[in-house]
N, C-alpha and C positions, 0 to 999 in steps of 0.2 A: 755709313750709308748702305741701305739694303740693296740687294741685287735686283736689277730690273727683271721683270717677268716677260719672257718672249712669248709670242703668240704662235700656237701650233695651228696647222692647217685644218680648218673646219670640214674640208672635203675628205681628205684621206687620213687625217690624224696621225701621219707618219713622219712629218718633218715640220720645221719652223718656217714661217713666212719671212720673205725678204723684200725690201725695196729693190727694184730692178729697173735699170735704164737700158733698154735695147738700143743698139747703136744705129738702127735704121729708122727709128721714129723719134719724135721730139716730145716724149712724155715718159714719166716715171710711173710704173705700175707696182702692184704687190703680187709676188709670184711664189708659188710653192715649188721648190726644186724636185720634189718627189713625184707629184702627180701632174705638174704643169698647169694647175689652176691659177687663174689671174683674177685679181680684183682691182678696180679703179680706185685711185685716191679719193677720199671723201665719201666713199660708199661703205655701208656696213659689211663687216667681214663675216658673212654667214654662208652656209652651204644651203642655199635656197633654190631658186629657179634658175636653171641654166640660161645663159644669154641675157639675164636680167641682173641677178645677184653676183654671178661669177662667169668666167669664160675659160675656154681651152686655149692655151698659149698659141698653138699652131693656127687655129682658126682666127684667133684674135689678131695675129700678125697678118694673116692673109686678107682679112677684112680691111686692113690698112694698106693693102696693095704692096706688101713686102713679105719676104720669106722669114721664118723664124731664124734667129741667129744662135744656134745651139752651141757653137764653138767660141762665141764671143760674148758670153753673158757677163754683164757687169753688175754684180750684186753690190749695192751701195751700203746697206747695213741691214741687220735684222729688224723686224717690226716688234716693238715693245708695247705692252698694254698702256703705259704712260703716254705713248705717242697718240693714242686714240681717245684719251679721256673725254675730251670735249666734242669729239666728232662721231665715232662709230660704235663704241662698246655699249 
């Protein structure tokens, strides 16, 4: 079985993207641990227009009336190209 290809952050191109579940909100997001860019599930993973295509983690959390949980990050798994075949790529 071939290795799955992980998706690198389109914003900083320095790290891979991860599914992430903050402990203070009830949603899973896609997060870059290097530049803290956030994408919503089901949206294209592009470095496009800020606040439309991607978000900053701190502002994203503050817009949900909570503070970012830097010391309690729960990375669920890496994002693979195969995960997005029918949705976003």
